[in-house]
Every structure is written in C-alpha cells, then in structure tokens.
N, C-alpha and C positions, 0 to 999 in steps of 0.2 A: 587429511588423515582418515584411515578407514574406521567405520564404526563397526565394531564386532560384537559389542555387549548389547543385550536385548532385555527390555522389559515388556511384558504384555499385560496392561491394565485391562480390567473388565469394568464395564459400564452398565447401569441400567437403561432401560428404553429412553427414559426421560433424560438422563445424563448424556446419552449418546446424541439425543436430538439437539440438546444444547452444544455439544462439541461440534457437531456438523455445522450448525449455524454459524459458530464462530470461526471455524476453519474457513467456510465459505466467504464470510466477511473479511477474512484476511487473505483470501485467495490462496489458501494452502490446502493440501489433502490432511484429513483428520490425524494421521499419525505424524505429519510434518509440524502441524499446529501443536500437538500434544508434546512433541519433542522439544519445540522451541518455547513453549510456555514452561515445562519442567526445567530445562537448562536456565531460563531467566531466572526462576524462582531459586534454584540451586546454586546459582552464581552470586546471589545477593545476601546481604546481611539481614535484610527483612523481606523474605519471600513473598509474602501477601502484597506488600508494595510492588515487588518487582513484577508480578503478575498483572496487577492494575495498570503499572506504567507500560507494560508491553501492549496491553489491550488499548490504552489511551493512544499509544504511538500508532497502532494500526488505524484507529478510529480517525486520527488527524491525518494520516496518510491518504485514507480513503476519501476524506473530505477534500484534500488537495487535488485528489485525482477527480473528483466531481467537478471541482472549480475549473480545472484543465479542460474537462469535457465541455463546459460551457463557453470557455474561450475557443475551443475547437469549433463549435457551432457559429460563433461570431466570425471565426476565419472563413468558415464556408460562406457565409453571407457576404464578406469582403471579397471573396474570389468571384463569387455571382457578380457583384458590382464591377469589378475590375473587367471581367469577361464581357460584360455588357458596354464596355467602353469608357467606364469611369476612371478618374484619375486618382492614384494614391497619394495619400498625405505625405509630407516629407518625413516624418518620423516612422514611417512603416517598417523600414528595415530594422530600426532600434528596437521596435516593439516585437518584431519577429524574432530577434536574437534573444530578447528577454523571455519570451515564451519558451524557445528552445531550450534556455538555460534552467528554466522552471521545471520542464519535463525532465531533464536530465538529473536535476537535484531530487526530484521524487523518486525517480527510478534508483538512484544511488541509496537513498533513504530506505526504500524498500529492500534493497539487496542487504544493506547493512542489518535491518532488522531481522531478516530471515537468516543471516549468518550468526547473530547473536547466540 
C-alpha cells in the first residue's frame, strides 16, 4: 500500500543522536526506525509498552544474530578441520540443518518486526 501521508518531526541534537544510535542498532534508517516505532505505539492500547516491546524485540534479534555469528565462526573452524582431512561426525548434517533453520527464523522475525 503506498504511503502518501507524511509527518516531519524535529529533534534536538541530543535526541537525533539517540535516534541514530537506536536506528543503527536496529539496522534501519532513522526515518524507517521512527516510522516503525511510531506505528508500533499507535497500534497499541499501551503506547509506552509497545515501544519498549519493539526495542526489546530488536535487542533479542540482535543477540540471536550475534550468537549465529559465533556459530559461523565454529563452522569455519569445522571447515578448516574437514579440509585438512578430518572426518565429520555423524550428526553434522542434522546440525547444519538446524543452523540453517535458525538463520531463516531470525531473518523472518526481522522481516516481521520491520513490517509491523
């Protein structure tokens, strides 16, 4: 659906710095972050809680992303081991499938949070 209505909020330098940091952490542009936070608050019966829930959701997704990065590091070590002639454990395919499913789930959660 096209977005034709516009609001142009103004921020002090300190507020703008906070907004930019939050947007960076959420991996969104400041305008997109502002719109997402405003819509989450507007759609809720408790706007303050909605903004806090949104921010907590973003933080949890970022933590999931960090943990998946650590898994990726372990996979690089495993690849090095296998390339050096090591033999894979029998559960390796199952583990790789679970990792792929986890990455997909985080990607879907991020997309859902952005669309809210």
